[in-house]
C-alpha positions in Angstrom: -45.5 -23.3 -17.8 -42.9 -26.0 -18.4 -44.4 -29.5 -17.5 -41.5 -30.3 -15.1 -42.3 -27.3 -13.0 -46.0 -28.2 -12.4 -46.7 -29.5 -8.9 -50.4 -30.4 -8.6 -52.1 -30.3 -5.2 -55.2 -32.4 -6.0 -56.0 -35.8 -7.4 -57.6 -34.2 -10.4 -54.5 -32.1 -10.9 -52.3 -35.2 -10.8 -54.6 -36.9 -13.4 -54.4 -33.9 -15.7 -50.7 -33.8 -15.4 -50.5 -37.5 -16.1 -52.3 -37.0 -19.4 -49.7 -34.5 -20.5 -46.8 -36.8 -19.4 -48.4 -39.7 -21.2 -48.4 -37.7 -24.5 -45.0 -36.2 -24.0 -43.1 -39.3 -22.9 -45.2 -42.0 -24.6 -45.7 -44.1 -21.4 -48.6 -46.0 -20.1 -51.4 -44.2 -18.2 -50.4 -46.1 -15.0 -46.8 -45.0 -15.3 -47.8 -41.5 -16.1 -49.9 -41.3 -12.9 -47.0 -42.4 -10.8 -44.6 -39.9 -12.5 -47.1 -37.1 -12.0 -47.6 -38.2 -8.3 -43.8 -38.2 -7.7 -43.7 -34.7 -9.3 -46.3 -33.6 -6.8 -44.2 -35.1 -3.9 -45.6 -38.5 -3.4 -44.2 -42.0 -3.9 -47.0 -43.4 -6.1 -50.4 -42.5 -7.3 -51.9 -44.8 -4.7 -49.9 -42.9 -2.0 -51.0 -39.5 -3.5 -54.7 -40.4 -3.6 -54.6 -41.7 0.0 -52.8 -38.7 1.3 -54.8 -36.1 -0.5 -58.1 -37.8 0.4 -57.1 -37.7 4.1 -56.4 -33.9 3.8 -59.8 -33.3 2.2 -61.6 -35.5 4.7 -60.1 -33.7 7.7 -60.5 -30.2 6.1 -56.7 -29.6 6.6 -54.6 -26.9 5.1 -51.3 -28.1 3.6 -48.2 -25.9 4.2 -44.9 -26.6 2.6 -41.5 -26.1 4.2 -38.5 -26.0 1.8 -34.7 -25.7 2.2 -31.7 -26.2 -0.1 -28.5 -27.9 1.0 -24.9 -28.3 -0.1 -22.6 -31.0 1.4 -19.1 -29.6 1.2 -17.7 -32.9 2.6 -18.9 -34.9 -0.3 -16.0 -33.8 -2.5 -18.1 -33.3 -5.6 -17.2 -30.6 -7.9 -20.5 -30.4 -9.7 -23.5 -29.9 -7.5 -25.9 -31.5 -10.0 -24.2 -34.9 -10.0 -23.6 -37.5 -7.3 -20.3 -37.8 -5.6 -18.5 -40.7 -7.2 -15.8 -40.6 -4.6 -17.9 -41.1 -1.6 -17.0 -43.5 1.2 -17.1 -47.2 0.1 -17.6 -46.1 -3.5 -21.3 -45.5 -3.0 -22.4 -42.4 -4.9 -24.3 -39.8 -2.8 -25.8 -36.5 -3.8 -23.7 -33.4 -3.0 -26.5 -30.9 -3.0 -30.3 -30.7 -3.3 -33.6 -29.3 -2.1 -35.9 -30.8 0.5 -39.6 -30.1 1.0 -41.8 -31.2 3.9 -45.5 -31.0 3.7 -47.3 -30.1 7.0 -51.1 -30.4 7.1 -52.4 -27.8 9.5 -55.9 -27.2 11.0 -56.0 -23.7 9.7 -54.2 -21.7 6.9 -50.5 -21.0 7.5 -50.8 -17.2 8.0 -53.4 -17.9 10.8 -50.8 -20.1 12.5 -48.0 -17.6 12.3 -48.2 -14.1 11.0 -45.9 -13.4 8.1 -43.9 -10.6 9.8 -43.2 -12.9 12.8 -41.9 -16.0 11.1 -38.2 -15.4 11.7 -38.8 -14.5 15.4 -40.0 -18.0 16.2 -37.8 -20.7 17.8 -37.5 -23.3 15.0 -38.3 -20.9 12.2 -35.0 -18.9 12.3 -33.9 -18.4 8.7 -37.3 -19.0 7.2 -39.5 -16.5 5.4 -43.1 -16.8 4.2 -42.5 -17.0 0.5 -46.2 -17.6 -0.2 -49.3 -18.1 1.9 -48.7 -21.9 1.9 -44.9 -21.9 1.8 -42.1 -21.2 4.2 -38.7 -21.1 2.6 -35.3 -21.3 4.3 -33.1 -18.5 3.1 -29.7 -20.1 3.3 -28.0 -23.4 2.6 -28.0 -26.3 5.1 -24.6 -28.1 5.2 -26.0 -31.6 4.4 -29.2 -33.4 3.5 -29.5 -34.7 7.0 -29.2 -31.2 8.5 -31.7 -29.9 6.0 -34.3 -32.5 7.1 -33.6 -31.8 10.8 -34.2 -28.1 10.2 -37.5 -28.8 8.4 -38.7 -31.1 11.2 -37.7 -28.6 13.8 -39.8 -26.0 11.9 -42.7 -28.4 11.9 -42.5 -28.8 15.7 -42.6 -25.0 16.0 -45.7 -24.8 13.8 -47.4 -27.5 15.7 -46.8 -25.7 19.0 -48.2 -22.5 17.6 -51.1 -24.3 16.0 -52.3 -26.0 19.2 -51.4 -23.2 21.7 -52.4 -20.2 19.7 -49.2 -18.4 20.8 -47.3 -16.1 18.5 -43.6 -15.3 18.6 -42.8 -11.9 20.1 -41.8 -9.2 17.6 -42.8 -6.0 19.4 -40.6 -4.0 21.8 -43.5 -3.6 24.2 -43.7 -7.4 24.7 -39.9 -7.7 24.9 -39.9 -5.2 27.7 -42.4 -7.2 29.7 -40.2 -10.3 29.3 -36.8 -8.7 29.8 -36.6 -9.5 33.5 -36.6 -13.2 32.7 -33.1 -12.9 31.3 -32.1 -13.1 35.0 -34.1 -16.3 35.7 -31.7 -18.8 37.3 -31.2 -22.0 35.2 -32.9 -20.8 32.1 -31.5 -22.0 28.7 -32.5 -21.9 25.1 -35.4 -19.4 25.7 -37.9 -18.2 23.2 -40.4 -15.5 23.7 -44.2 -15.7 23.0 -47.4 -13.8 23.4 -51.1 -14.7 23.3 -53.0 -12.5 20.8 -56.3 -13.0 22.7 -55.2 -11.8 26.1 -51.9 -10.0 25.2 -50.2 -12.0 27.9 -46.6 -12.9 27.4 -44.6 -16.0 28.2 -41.1 -17.5 27.8 -40.6 -21.0 26.7 -37.6 -22.2 28.6 -35.9 -25.4 27.4 -33.0 -26.2 29.8 -31.3 -29.6 30.1 -32.3 -31.4 33.3 -28.9 -31.0 35.0 -29.0 -27.2 34.5 -32.5 -27.0 35.9 -31.8 -29.3 38.9 -28.8 -27.2 39.9 -30.9 -24.0 40.2 -34.2 -25.3 41.7 -34.1 -23.3 45.0 -32.7 -20.1 43.4 -35.2 -20.3 40.6 -38.2 -20.8 42.9 -37.1 -17.8 45.0 -36.6 -15.6 41.9 -40.0 -16.5 40.5 -41.8 -15.7 43.8 -39.9 -12.3 44.2 -40.6 -11.2 40.6 -44.3 -12.3 40.3 -43.8 -15.0 37.6 -45.1 -18.6 37.5 -43.8 -21.6 35.7 -45.2 -24.9 34.5 -43.4 -27.9 33.0 -45.1 -28.9 29.7 -46.1 -32.5 29.0 -44.4 -32.3 25.6 -41.0 -32.9 23.9 -40.3 -29.2 23.1 -38.8 -27.5 20.1 -35.1 -27.1 20.7 -33.9 -30.6 21.4 -36.9 -32.8 21.8 -36.7 -35.4 24.5 -33.4 -34.1 26.0 -34.6 -30.8 27.5 -37.4 -29.9 30.0 -39.8 -27.6 28.2 -41.1 -25.1 30.8 -43.4 -22.2 30.2 -42.8 -19.1 32.4 -45.4 -16.2 32.6 -47.0 -13.8 35.0 -50.3 -15.1 33.8 -51.3 -18.4 35.5 -54.3 -18.9 33.3 -52.1 -18.8 30.2 -49.9 -21.5 31.6 -52.8 -23.7 32.5 -54.3 -23.4 29.0 -51.1 -24.0 27.1 -50.2 -27.0 29.3 -53.5 -28.6 28.6 -53.3 -27.9 24.9 -49.8 -29.4 24.3 -51.0 -32.7 25.6 -52.4 -33.2 22.1 -49.0 -32.9 20.4 -47.5 -36.0 19.0 -44.0 -37.2 20.2 -41.1 -36.1 18.0 -40.4 -38.4 15.0 -38.5 -38.0 11.8 -40.8 -38.9 8.9 -40.1 -42.3 7.3 -40.2 -42.4 4.4 -39.6 -38.7 3.7 -42.9 -37.4 2.5 -41.8 -35.1 -0.3 -39.4 -36.1 -3.0 -36.1 -34.1 -3.0 -35.3 -31.7 -5.8 -32.2 -30.0 -7.2 -30.4 -27.2 -5.3 -31.4 -23.9 -6.8 -34.7 -25.2 -8.1 -37.0 -22.8 -6.4 -40.0 -24.6 -5.0 -43.3 -23.3 -6.3 -46.2 -24.1 -3.9 -49.5 -25.4 -5.1 -51.4 -22.3 -4.0 -48.9 -20.1 -5.9 -49.4 -22.3 -9.0 -53.2 -22.3 -8.6 -53.2 -18.5 -8.3 -51.0 -18.1 -11.4 -48.4 -16.1 -9.4 -44.9 -16.3 -10.7 -42.3 -16.4 -8.0 -39.1 -14.5 -7.7 -35.8 -16.3 -8.1 -33.8 -17.3 -5.0 -31.6 -14.4 -4.0 -27.9 -14.7 -4.7 -24.6 -12.8 -4.8 -24.1 -9.9 -7.3 -20.8 -9.5 -9.1 -21.1 -6.3 -11.3 -20.8 -2.7 -10.3 -24.1 -0.8 -10.6 -24.6 3.0 -10.7 -21.3 3.7 -8.9 -21.8 1.0 -6.2 -19.8 -2.3 -5.9 -21.3 -5.5 -4.4 -19.6 -7.4 -1.6 -20.6 -10.5 0.3 -23.7 -12.6 -0.4 -24.2 -16.1 -1.6 -27.0 -18.6 -2.1 -30.1 -17.2 -0.6 -28.3 -14.0 0.5 -28.2 -10.8 -1.5 -24.9 -8.9 -1.7 -24.5 -5.7 0.2 -23.3 -2.6 -1.6 -20.5 0.0 -1.0 -19.2 2.9 -3.0 -16.9 1.8 -5.8 -14.3 4.4 -4.9 -11.8 3.4 -2.1 -11.5 5.8 0.8 -8.0 6.4 2.1 -6.7 5.0 5.4 -6.3 8.6 6.7 -9.9 9.6 6.0 -11.2 6.3 7.5 -9.3 7.0 10.7 -10.5 10.6 10.9 -14.2 9.6 10.2 -14.0 6.8 12.8 -12.7 9.3 15.4 -15.5 11.7 14.7 -18.2 9.0 14.9 -16.7 8.0 18.2 -16.7 11.5 19.6 -20.2 12.8 18.5 -22.7 12.6 21.4 -26.3 11.7 20.6 -27.3 10.7 24.1 -30.3 13.1 24.0 -31.5 12.0 20.5 -34.0 9.3 19.7 -32.5 5.8 19.6 -33.6 5.5 16.0 -31.5 8.5 14.9 -28.6 7.8 17.2 -28.3 4.1 16.5 -28.6 4.5 12.8 -25.4 6.5 12.6 -23.4 5.4 15.6 -24.2 1.7 15.5 -25.5 0.7 12.1 -23.3 2.8 9.9 -20.2 2.4 12.1 -20.5 -1.3 11.6 -21.1 -0.8 7.8 -18.1 1.5 7.5 -16.0 -1.1 9.3 -17.1 -3.6 6.5 -16.3 -1.1 3.8 -12.9 -0.3 5.2 -12.0 -4.0 5.5 -13.1 -4.7 1.9 -11.3 -1.7 0.5 -8.1 -2.4 2.5 -7.9 -6.2 2.6 -5.4 -7.8 4.9 -5.4 -5.0 7.4 -7.3 -4.3 10.6 -8.3 -0.8 9.4 -12.0 -1.3 9.9 -11.7 -2.2 13.6 -8.9 0.3 14.3 -10.8 3.2 12.7 -14.4 2.6 13.9 -13.9 0.7 17.2 -10.3 1.1 18.2 -10.4 4.8 19.2 -12.5 4.5 22.3 -10.0 6.5 24.4 -11.2 9.7 22.6 -13.5 12.0 24.6 -17.0 12.7 23.6 -18.0 16.2 22.3 -19.7 18.0 25.2 -21.3 20.9 23.4 -23.9 21.5 20.6 -21.3 23.5 18.6 -18.7 20.7 18.8 -21.2 18.1 17.7 -22.3 20.1 14.7 -18.8 20.9 13.7 -17.8 17.3 13.9 -20.8 16.2 11.9 -20.1 18.8 9.2 -16.5 17.5 8.9 -17.8 13.8 8.8 -20.1 14.8 5.9 -17.2 16.5 4.1 -15.0 13.4 4.5 -17.7 11.1 3.1 -18.2 13.4 0.1 -14.4 13.6 -0.5 -13.7 9.9 0.1 -16.5 8.3 -1.8 -18.1 8.7 -5.2 -21.8 9.6 -5.6 -24.0 6.4 -5.3 -26.9 5.1 -3.3 -24.8 3.8 -0.4 -23.0 7.2 -0.1 -26.3 9.1 -0.2 -27.8 6.9 2.5 -24.8 7.4 4.7 -25.0 11.2 4.2 -28.8 11.1 5.0 -27.9 9.4 8.3 -25.4 12.2 9.1 -27.9 14.9 8.2 -30.6 13.3 10.4 -28.2 13.2 13.3 -27.2 16.8 12.6 -30.8 18.0 12.4 -31.5 16.2 15.7 -28.7 18.1 17.4 -29.9 21.4 16.0 -33.4 20.8 17.4 -32.0 20.4 21.0 -32.4 23.4 23.3 
């Protein structure tokens, strides 16, 4: 492993790295310790030893939050260099990577389950890259925005850590909370559940004026629908200090427990100084646990530019993989005919999985394909959403004939490739579902 990519997580690890730096750069032992400490994310060796000793003494579990950023307003043409044309002639970086260390009372996966990360208010856009690392998938638009997103993510982790709540990711829990969409005065809601009791709750974070306007209507609605609410003595996640964090649930015991727990949360504050040294944009952060376990990490996703096995990429960017379409362009006439058929086929009696896959997911995807293939036109919308005046098929025979023609159009209009095969599989699944109906 290259010496610059080593990020030690212990005092002994910093000392070992310092020995290598001393030999490689021919510097004093003291300077090497400071360089190694900065590489680990601390200001000096004294700062590192103090911080790491505190973690050990409190039996804490460090978690790392990372995000990359690119400031398009800086005017720089090279992201690896400062902007020499910044206001007042003061150079400033145009892009970079920020990392925030959050010391938790238990391991990160016990605070938030990996599959639920993106569902949590404050963790939108993050993924659990490793067991001690949450990585934001896309670019923030400035260093300030990047740091605000990391601190917001920390607020979310602290809330989950102290309350024990998890973000909702199952339809059964969503169904229990759906009625709260009608709660008067609610704003910036997030949905949660308690793994112990399976009770559900909505964290409502309206601005005071919004809440004050609907006091009577809100109280009446809660009483009629069997829900309770409790204002939390805490700054909240969405916009700390400016909203009124209120937990709403049909379980009073849950409200009491969470309200008592959040009194232990610290008021919102941006860390000063920033606790982890910034890095270069595109330099994928390798967490200490990943390093200790000897697990190489995958590169950060990015756009693809070359045709592959008959498919052509489109879209994508930093942190976002490209989507794929058949390389062959389908004619305008075939797109219009296919769009009409997808509008007319009737899957009301089919499972939502089969119906939605073709009539929602693939209609949207075909709209994208048409727009990419015929740039500068509105063909995508016209073909797949602009023919709503057409009547639905009302018989099994009509549906099957329409699906057979749709399949023939796809086979005629597109070359063989994985995206075409997946579309054909969705049509076949829909057709098999129609055939199974009595």
